[in-house]
C-alpha positions as CSV (number, residue, x, y, z in Angstrom):
1,X,152.0,100.6,70.4
2,X,152.5,96.8,70.6
3,X,155.3,95.2,68.7
4,X,154.1,92.7,66.2
5,X,156.9,90.2,65.5
6,X,157.3,88.7,62.1
7,X,156.5,85.1,62.9
8,X,156.0,82.6,65.6
9,X,159.6,81.5,65.4
10,X,161.0,85.0,65.6
11,X,158.8,85.6,68.7
12,X,160.2,82.5,70.4
13,X,163.8,83.6,69.7
14,X,163.0,87.0,71.1
15,X,161.4,85.4,74.2
16,X,164.5,83.3,74.8
17,X,167.0,86.1,74.3
18,X,165.1,88.8,76.2
19,X,162.7,87.3,78.7
20,X,162.3,90.7,80.4
21,X,160.7,92.1,77.3
22,X,157.7,89.7,77.4
23,X,155.3,92.6,78.0
24,X,156.0,93.9,74.5
25,X,155.2,90.7,72.7
26,X,151.9,90.6,70.9
27,X,149.1,88.9,72.9
28,X,148.4,86.3,70.2
29,X,151.9,85.0,69.8
30,X,150.7,81.5,70.9
31,X,147.4,81.6,68.9
32,X,146.9,78.3,67.1
33,X,149.4,76.6,69.3
34,X,148.2,76.4,72.9
35,X,144.9,78.3,72.9
36,X,141.5,77.2,71.7
37,X,140.7,78.9,68.4
38,X,137.3,80.5,68.7
39,X,137.0,82.1,65.2
40,X,137.5,79.4,62.7
41,X,135.4,79.7,59.6
42,X,132.5,77.4,59.4
43,X,133.7,76.1,56.0
44,X,136.1,76.9,53.1
45,X,133.5,79.1,51.5
46,X,133.4,81.4,54.5
47,X,137.2,81.5,54.5
48,X,137.2,82.5,50.9
49,X,134.6,85.2,51.6
50,X,136.8,86.6,54.3
51,X,139.8,86.6,52.0
52,X,137.8,88.4,49.3
53,X,137.5,91.2,51.7
54,X,141.1,91.1,53.1
55,X,143.2,90.3,50.0
56,X,143.3,90.9,46.3
57,X,141.6,87.5,45.9
58,X,141.5,84.2,47.7
59,X,144.1,81.5,46.9
60,X,144.0,77.9,48.2
61,X,147.0,78.4,50.5
62,X,145.4,81.2,52.3
63,X,142.0,79.4,52.5
64,X,143.8,76.5,54.1
65,X,145.7,78.7,56.5
66,X,142.6,80.6,57.6
67,X,140.8,77.2,58.2
68,X,143.8,76.2,60.4
69,X,144.3,79.3,62.5
70,X,141.1,81.3,62.3
71,X,140.5,84.9,61.2
72,X,142.3,86.7,64.0
73,X,145.5,84.8,63.9
74,X,145.6,85.0,60.1
75,X,145.3,88.8,60.4
76,X,148.0,88.9,63.1
77,X,150.4,87.0,60.8
78,X,149.7,89.4,58.0
79,X,150.3,92.4,60.3
80,X,153.7,90.9,61.1
81,X,154.9,90.5,57.5
82,X,157.3,93.1,56.2
83,X,156.1,95.3,53.3
84,X,156.7,94.3,49.8
85,X,158.0,97.4,48.2
86,X,157.8,98.7,44.6
87,X,160.3,101.5,44.4
88,X,163.5,99.5,44.3
89,X,162.2,97.4,41.3
90,X,160.7,100.4,39.5
91,X,163.9,102.4,39.9
92,X,166.0,99.6,38.6
93,X,163.7,99.1,35.6
94,X,163.5,102.8,34.8
95,X,167.3,103.1,35.0
96,X,167.8,100.0,32.8
97,X,165.4,101.2,30.2
98,X,166.9,104.6,30.2
99,X,170.4,103.2,29.8
100,X,169.1,101.0,26.9
101,X,167.6,104.0,25.1
102,X,164.0,103.0,25.9
103,X,161.2,105.3,26.9
104,X,159.9,105.2,30.4
105,X,156.6,106.2,31.9
106,X,154.0,105.3,34.6
107,X,153.6,101.9,32.9
108,X,156.7,100.7,34.7
109,X,155.1,101.6,38.1
110,X,151.7,100.1,37.1
111,X,153.3,96.8,36.1
112,X,155.0,96.5,39.5
113,X,151.8,97.5,41.3
114,X,149.8,94.7,39.6
115,X,152.6,92.2,40.3
116,X,152.5,93.1,44.0
117,X,148.7,93.0,44.2
118,X,148.7,89.5,42.6
119,X,151.8,87.8,44.1
120,X,153.0,89.7,47.2
121,X,152.7,87.6,50.4
122,X,151.6,90.6,52.5
123,X,148.2,90.8,50.9
124,X,146.4,92.6,53.7
125,X,149.1,95.3,53.8
126,X,148.8,95.7,50.0
127,X,145.0,96.0,50.2
128,X,145.3,98.5,53.0
129,X,147.8,100.6,51.0
130,X,145.3,100.5,48.1
131,X,142.5,101.6,50.4
132,X,144.7,104.4,51.9
133,X,145.7,105.6,48.4
134,X,142.0,106.3,47.9
135,X,141.9,108.6,50.9
136,X,145.3,110.2,50.8
137,X,145.1,110.7,47.0
138,X,147.9,111.6,44.7
139,X,147.5,111.0,41.0
140,X,149.7,110.9,37.9
141,X,146.9,112.5,36.0
142,X,148.3,115.8,37.4
143,X,151.0,117.4,35.3
144,X,152.9,118.3,38.5
145,X,153.8,114.7,39.1
146,X,153.1,112.8,35.9
147,X,156.8,112.4,35.1
148,X,157.7,111.3,38.7
149,X,157.7,107.6,38.1
150,X,160.0,106.4,40.9
151,X,158.7,109.0,43.4
152,X,155.2,107.9,42.9
153,X,156.3,104.3,43.5
154,X,157.9,105.6,46.7
155,X,154.6,107.2,47.7
156,X,152.8,103.9,47.3
157,X,155.5,102.3,49.4
158,X,155.0,105.0,52.1
159,X,151.4,103.9,52.3
160,X,152.3,100.3,52.5
161,X,155.0,100.9,55.2
162,X,152.6,102.9,57.3
163,X,149.5,100.8,56.6
164,X,149.5,99.1,60.1
165,X,151.1,101.9,62.0
166,X,149.8,104.9,63.8
167,X,147.5,107.3,61.9
168,X,149.4,110.4,63.2
169,X,152.6,109.0,61.8
170,X,151.0,108.4,58.4
171,X,149.5,111.9,58.4
172,X,153.0,113.3,59.0
173,X,154.7,111.2,56.4
174,X,152.0,112.1,53.8
175,X,152.4,115.8,54.7
176,X,156.2,115.8,54.2
177,X,156.0,113.6,51.0
178,X,157.4,115.6,48.1
179,X,154.9,113.8,45.8
180,X,152.0,115.0,47.9
181,X,153.6,118.4,48.2
182,X,153.8,118.8,44.4
183,X,150.3,117.3,43.9
184,X,148.6,119.7,46.4
185,X,150.9,122.7,46.1
186,X,152.6,122.7,49.6
187,X,155.9,122.1,47.8
188,X,157.5,125.5,47.2
189,X,154.6,127.1,49.1
190,X,155.8,130.4,50.6
191,X,155.0,132.9,53.2
192,X,152.9,135.9,52.3
193,X,154.6,138.8,50.5
194,X,153.2,141.8,52.4
195,X,153.9,145.5,52.4
196,X,152.2,145.8,55.8
197,X,150.1,143.4,58.0
198,X,147.3,141.9,55.9
199,X,148.2,144.0,52.9
200,X,149.8,141.3,50.7
201,X,150.5,140.8,47.0
202,X,150.7,137.0,47.5
203,X,149.4,134.7,50.2
204,X,150.2,131.0,51.0
205,X,148.5,128.4,48.8
206,X,145.5,126.9,50.6
207,X,145.3,123.7,48.7
208,X,146.9,121.3,51.2
209,X,145.4,123.1,54.2
210,X,142.0,122.5,52.8
211,X,142.4,118.9,51.7
212,X,144.2,117.6,54.8
213,X,141.1,118.5,56.7
214,X,138.4,117.8,54.2
215,X,139.7,114.5,52.8
216,X,142.5,113.1,54.9
217,X,141.1,113.5,58.4
218,X,137.8,115.1,59.5
219,X,135.5,115.9,56.6
220,X,133.1,118.8,56.3
221,X,130.5,118.0,59.0
222,X,131.0,117.4,62.7
223,X,130.3,113.7,63.5
224,X,129.3,111.6,66.4
225,X,131.4,108.5,67.0
226,X,128.9,106.4,64.9
227,X,129.5,108.6,61.8
228,X,126.2,110.4,61.9
229,X,126.0,114.2,62.0
230,X,126.7,115.4,65.6
231,X,123.4,115.8,67.4
232,X,121.6,115.3,64.2
233,X,122.6,118.8,63.0
234,X,124.9,119.6,60.0
235,X,127.5,121.6,61.7
236,X,130.6,122.6,59.6
237,X,134.0,121.4,61.0
238,X,135.8,124.6,59.8
239,X,135.4,127.7,57.7
240,X,137.4,129.7,55.2
241,X,139.2,131.6,58.0
242,X,140.5,128.4,59.5
243,X,141.8,127.4,56.0
244,X,143.5,130.7,55.6
245,X,145.3,130.5,59.0
246,X,146.1,126.8,58.5
247,X,147.7,127.5,55.1
248,X,150.4,129.5,56.8
249,X,151.5,126.3,58.6
250,X,152.3,124.5,55.4
251,X,154.8,127.0,53.9
252,X,158.5,126.8,53.4
253,X,158.7,123.2,52.0
254,X,161.3,122.3,49.3
255,X,163.5,119.3,48.5
256,X,165.4,118.0,51.5
257,X,168.8,118.3,49.7
258,X,168.2,121.7,48.2
259,X,171.2,124.0,49.1
260,X,170.2,126.7,51.5
261,X,171.1,129.5,49.1
262,X,167.9,131.6,48.5
263,X,168.2,131.0,44.8
264,X,167.9,127.3,45.4
265,X,164.5,127.2,47.1
266,X,162.9,126.4,43.8
267,X,165.7,124.3,42.6
268,X,165.8,120.5,42.4
269,X,168.5,119.9,45.0
270,X,171.5,117.7,44.6
271,X,171.0,114.9,42.1
272,X,167.3,115.1,42.8
273,X,167.7,112.8,45.8
274,X,165.1,115.0,47.6
275,X,162.4,113.6,45.4
276,X,162.6,110.4,47.4
277,X,163.1,111.9,50.8
278,X,160.7,113.9,53.1
279,X,160.6,117.6,52.3
280,X,162.7,120.0,54.3
281,X,161.3,123.3,55.5
282,X,163.0,126.7,55.3
283,X,162.0,128.2,58.6
284,X,163.9,129.2,61.7
285,X,165.6,125.8,61.5
286,X,167.8,127.4,58.9
287,X,167.5,131.1,59.2
288,X,167.0,133.8,61.7
289,X,163.3,134.9,62.3
290,X,164.1,138.3,60.7
291,X,165.7,136.8,57.6
292,X,164.1,137.4,54.3
293,X,165.5,134.0,53.2
294,X,163.1,132.2,55.5
295,X,160.1,130.9,53.5
296,X,158.0,129.6,56.3
297,X,155.2,131.9,57.5
298,X,155.6,132.7,61.2
299,X,152.8,135.3,61.3
300,X,149.5,134.9,63.0
301,X,145.9,135.9,62.5
302,X,146.6,139.6,62.2
303,X,149.6,139.2,59.8
304,X,152.2,140.0,62.5
305,X,154.9,137.8,63.9
306,X,153.6,138.3,67.4
307,X,150.1,136.8,67.0
308,X,148.8,133.2,67.2
309,X,147.5,131.2,64.3
310,X,143.9,130.3,65.2
311,X,143.2,127.0,63.5
312,X,140.8,124.0,63.8
313,X,138.2,124.2,66.6
314,X,139.7,127.5,67.9
315,X,143.0,125.9,68.8
316,X,146.0,128.1,68.4
317,X,149.6,127.8,67.2
318,X,152.1,130.0,68.9
319,X,154.0,132.7,67.0
320,X,157.7,132.6,65.9
321,X,158.0,128.8,66.0
322,X,160.0,126.7,63.7
323,X,158.3,125.2,60.7
324,X,158.6,121.7,62.2
325,X,157.0,122.8,65.4
326,X,154.1,124.6,63.6
327,X,153.5,121.5,61.4
328,X,153.7,119.1,64.4
329,X,151.3,121.2,66.4
330,X,148.8,121.4,63.5
331,X,148.9,117.7,62.9
332,X,148.5,117.0,66.6
333,X,145.4,119.2,66.6
334,X,144.0,117.5,63.5
335,X,144.8,114.0,64.9
336,X,143.0,114.7,68.2
337,X,139.8,115.9,66.5
338,X,136.8,113.6,67.4
339,X,135.9,113.4,63.7
340,X,139.0,111.5,62.7
341,X,138.0,108.1,64.1
342,X,134.5,107.9,62.5
343,X,135.6,109.6,59.3
344,X,138.5,107.4,58.5
345,X,136.9,104.2,59.9
346,X,133.8,104.5,57.7
347,X,135.8,104.9,54.6
348,X,138.0,101.9,55.4
349,X,134.9,99.8,56.1
350,X,133.6,100.9,52.7
351,X,136.8,99.8,50.9
352,X,136.9,96.4,52.6
353,X,133.4,95.3,53.5
354,X,130.2,97.2,52.8
355,X,129.2,100.6,51.3
356,X,126.6,101.3,54.0
357,X,127.9,100.1,57.3
358,X,125.5,100.5,60.2
359,X,126.2,103.3,62.7
360,X,126.9,100.6,65.3
361,X,129.6,99.0,63.0
362,X,131.2,102.4,62.5
363,X,131.1,103.2,66.2
364,X,132.7,99.8,67.1
365,X,135.6,100.4,64.7
366,X,135.9,104.1,65.6
367,X,136.2,103.1,69.3
368,X,139.2,100.9,68.5
369,X,140.6,103.8,66.5
370,X,140.4,106.1,69.5
371,X,141.9,103.5,71.8
372,X,143.1,100.1,70.8
373,X,143.0,98.9,74.4
374,X,146.7,99.8,75.0
375,X,146.3,103.5,75.0
376,X,147.2,104.0,71.3
377,X,145.1,106.3,69.2
378,X,144.9,105.5,65.5
379,X,146.5,102.1,65.5
380,X,145.6,101.2,61.9
381,X,146.6,97.5,62.3
382,X,144.1,97.2,65.1
383,X,141.5,99.2,63.1
384,X,141.7,96.9,60.1
385,X,141.5,93.9,62.4
386,X,138.4,95.4,64.0
387,X,136.8,96.0,60.6
388,X,137.4,92.4,59.3
389,X,136.5,90.6,62.5
390,X,133.4,92.6,63.3
391,X,130.1,90.6,63.4
392,X,128.8,92.8,60.6
393,X,131.7,91.7,58.4
394,X,131.6,88.1,59.3
395,X,127.9,87.5,59.4
396,X,126.0,89.3,56.7
397,X,122.3,89.6,56.9
398,X,120.3,87.1,54.7
399,X,120.0,88.1,51.1
400,X,116.6,89.7,50.7
401,X,114.7,92.4,48.8
402,X,115.8,95.8,50.1
403,X,119.0,94.4,51.6
404,X,121.5,97.2,52.3
405,X,124.6,95.1,52.9
406,X,127.6,94.7,50.6
407,X,129.3,96.7,47.9
408,X,130.1,96.8,44.2
409,X,133.5,95.2,43.7
410,X,136.0,97.6,42.1
411,X,136.9,96.5,38.6
412,X,140.6,96.2,39.5
413,X,139.7,93.8,42.3
414,X,137.6,91.6,40.0
415,X,140.6,91.2,37.7
416,X,143.2,90.4,40.4
417,X,140.8,88.0,42.1
418,X,140.4,86.1,38.9
419,X,144.2,85.9,38.4
420,X,144.7,84.6,41.9
421,X,141.7,82.2,41.6
422,X,143.2,80.5,38.6
423,X,146.9,80.6,39.6
424,X,147.9,83.0,36.9
425,X,151.6,82.9,36.1
426,X,153.4,86.2,35.5
427,X,155.5,86.6,32.4
428,X,159.3,86.3,32.7
429,X,161.1,89.6,33.3
430,X,162.3,91.2,30.1
431,X,165.9,92.3,29.4
432,X,165.3,95.4,31.6
433,X,164.0,93.5,34.6
434,X,160.4,94.4,34.0
435,X,157.6,92.0,34.5
436,X,154.7,93.2,32.4
437,X,151.3,92.6,33.9
438,X,149.0,95.1,32.2
439,X,148.9,93.9,28.6
440,X,149.3,97.6,27.6
441,X,145.8,98.2,28.9
442,X,144.7,101.7,29.9
443,X,142.9,100.8,33.1
444,X,142.0,104.3,34.0
445,X,140.3,104.6,30.6
446,X,138.6,101.2,30.6
447,X,137.9,100.7,34.3
448,X,137.6,104.3,35.4
449,X,140.3,103.5,38.0
450,X,144.0,102.6,38.2
451,X,146.5,102.8,41.0
452,X,147.4,106.4,41.8
453,X,145.5,107.6,38.7
454,X,142.4,109.2,40.2
455,X,141.1,112.1,38.0
456,X,141.1,114.4,41.0
457,X,142.1,114.5,44.7
458,X,138.5,113.4,45.4
459,X,139.4,109.8,44.2
460,X,137.7,107.8,41.6
461,X,134.4,108.1,43.4
462,X,133.0,109.8,46.5
463,X,132.3,107.8,49.7
464,X,128.9,109.6,49.6
465,X,128.0,109.0,46.0
466,X,124.3,107.9,45.5
467,X,123.4,106.0,42.3
468,X,120.2,107.5,41.0
469,X,117.3,105.1,41.1
470,X,116.5,102.5,43.7
471,X,119.7,103.0,45.7
472,X,119.3,106.7,46.0
473,X,115.6,106.3,46.7
474,X,116.6,104.0,49.6
475,X,119.1,106.6,50.9
476,X,122.0,104.3,50.2
477,X,125.4,105.3,49.0
478,X,127.2,103.2,46.3
479,X,130.7,104.7,45.8
480,X,131.9,102.4,43.1
481,X,128.9,103.0,40.9
482,X,130.2,106.5,40.2
483,X,132.7,105.0,37.7
484,X,130.1,102.6,36.2
485,X,128.3,103.7,33.0
486,X,127.2,102.2,29.8
487,X,130.5,103.0,28.2
488,X,132.6,101.6,31.1
489,X,130.5,98.4,31.1
490,X,131.7,97.8,27.5
491,X,135.3,98.8,28.1
492,X,135.5,96.8,31.3
493,X,134.1,93.7,29.5
494,X,136.6,94.1,26.6
495,X,139.5,94.4,29.0
496,X,138.4,91.2,30.9
497,X,138.2,89.5,27.5
498,X,141.9,90.2,26.8
499,X,142.8,88.7,30.1
500,X,140.8,85.5,29.6
501,X,140.4,84.6,26.0
502,X,143.8,86.0,25.1
503,X,145.8,85.0,28.1
504,X,145.8,81.4,29.3
505,X,148.4,78.7,29.6
506,X,148.7,76.3,26.7
507,X,147.5,78.6,24.0
508,X,149.4,79.0,20.8
509,X,151.7,82.0,20.8
510,X,150.7,83.3,24.3
511,X,151.3,87.0,25.0
512,X,154.3,88.0,27.1
513,X,152.9,91.2,28.6
514,X,150.2,89.8,30.9
515,X,149.7,86.9,33.3
516,X,148.5,83.6,31.9
517,X,145.7,81.9,33.8
518,X,145.7,78.1,34.5
519,X,142.6,76.5,33.1
520,X,143.4,72.9,34.3
521,X,140.8,72.9,37.1
522,X,138.1,73.6,34.5
523,X,139.3,71.8,31.4
524,X,139.3,68.5,33.3
525,X,135.5,68.9,33.5
526,X,134.9,70.5,30.2
527,X,132.4,67.8,29.3
528,X,130.7,67.9,32.7
529,X,128.9,71.2,33.0
530,X,127.8,70.7,36.6
531,X,131.3,70.0,37.8
532,X,132.8,72.9,35.9
533,X,130.2,75.3,37.2
534,X,130.8,74.0,40.7
535,X,134.5,74.8,40.3
536,X,133.7,78.3,39.1
537,X,131.3,78.8,42.0
538,X,133.9,77.7,44.5
539,X,136.9,79.6,42.9
540,X,135.2,82.9,42.1
541,X,132.0,83.2,44.2
542,X,132.9,81.3,47.4
543,X,129.9,79.1,46.9
544,X,127.4,81.9,46.7
545,X,126.3,81.5,43.1
546,X,122.6,81.5,42.8
547,X,120.8,78.4,41.4
548,X,119.6,80.4,38.4
549,X,123.1,81.6,37.5
550,X,124.4,78.0,37.9
551,X,121.7,76.8,35.5
552,X,122.4,79.4,32.9
553,X,126.2,79.0,33.1
554,X,125.8,75.2,32.8
555,X,123.6,75.7,29.7
556,X,126.2,77.9,28.1
557,X,128.9,75.2,28.7
558,X,126.7,72.5,27.3
559,X,126.0,74.6,24.2
560,X,129.8,75.2,23.7
561,X,130.5,71.5,24.1
562,X,127.7,70.7,21.7
563,X,129.3,73.1,19.2
564,X,132.6,71.3,19.4
565,X,134.4,74.1,21.3
566,X,137.8,73.2,22.7
567,X,138.1,72.5,26.4
568,X,140.1,75.6,26.7
569,X,137.4,77.7,25.0
570,X,134.8,76.2,27.3
571,X,136.9,77.0,30.3
572,X,137.9,80.6,29.6
573,X,134.4,81.4,28.3
574,X,133.0,80.3,31.7
575,X,135.5,82.5,33.6
576,X,134.8,85.4,31.3
577,X,131.0,85.3,31.6
578,X,131.3,84.9,35.3
579,X,133.5,88.0,35.5
580,X,130.7,90.0,33.7
581,X,128.0,88.7,36.0
582,X,126.3,90.9,38.6
583,X,126.9,88.2,41.2
584,X,130.7,88.3,40.7
585,X,130.6,92.1,40.6
586,X,128.8,92.2,44.0
587,X,130.6,91.6,47.3
588,X,128.6,90.4,50.3
């Protein structure tokens, strides 16, 4: 895997100090300095459109930067930024609130997440982590981890840290995460309790074995590289027998600092430090193969220690191995499966660009997943670059009746994009060090989504969800429509209202639990509806607002001005109505 240095200056220092290591420096180190840039946006609207895909919302500084260096170099610079982490802040806030006799909950984690989404410089990494959190799902809606505030922030950091790394590394880190282990039952999962081979009173929990294949890697149907069913036939990727055998691999996990006394397998470990560290496995790493204290299942298909485990695609895992070796072999088998590239690539394309990517688009990205040109499989940094620079991402088809391109923007992304478009200022940290961003809102209840709060392991919506009516009739999927309903339309609108009408700079007695948007770019033209609408169009819709919407929005502004509304009311009303519009809700 190529080394992506943090910045041009860092790369130059490295080149001076270690000239022999030039082969490891990223190819585009001199991009924008000595080479002709070939992928500059045609205009600022195109730059903003790109940033709508790649960030939590365009800001002027990023638009200017993309116009200077082009798409590829902007991505490379983002790939080189270190991750902005949430766990240290969340832990400090939780500790301070606890010491101060205050209650704590997932709200502390959510406030930090929204701050990072809105203000962190590593925007592409944060977006990628959000996308990955919808594939490698954990959720505080589960009682198993609802109280794990800091560990859940650590899980989000895991996704951010691995966002541009190798998929196989991410798969291992997720597998060993105690948060994932508790969510999908591999934590404290034990070998079978058998009186004789295959005569058992208990068997390993199959939850993680099933979902690591169905959701985190290969899916249910064998695929060609373009994401279509292999050979046009719906062929299952695995069956129940494979799940049963694979479940034995994921046994023996507990906290990494749990004392190795058998009574402590189900204990919390020392000072609960293991909640933040990868799980340890009680296999032959710690005990003799014959020891009853060993909790990892070394048996094979026939329930004896001398037989192989037959897993995915008929591959086998040798008997009497350590837990670490069993898990490593299994993850290698999953990682090498031909489904992984198209299965993961398609979902990432859906999260960033379009719900219905063409087979050719999927194949181009999956090809990069399989080999990034340097022999690396699953280089997620190169995968996201391929997604965002693909011709299908950068040059959408003309808008026309029956158009299949684009996606419904997630309600969270509509909110963060508005904050960023109007330079929202976050509140000052309170006495516990917490910056409150959510205004006490229940986003899962109002939007149908919130970070790490999916109702099930299947995320907020399925990548294959079909909205009944015109979309389903056209055989098009529309994942985000699964959380859209008459009720959610009202609750989403009410939530946006609280972040516009009730949260702008200059208002009397502004709230201190949410960002305050800056209306100056609009109030200066409060009496000039055409200019105000042009600013809204540029800031929120990258110049794509239709003529009919511009006319209606201008008419609304004129009516407000004629009714003696204040310039602030005119401004926030225009933002609010735009947030509710189908054109803002649609991403093309």
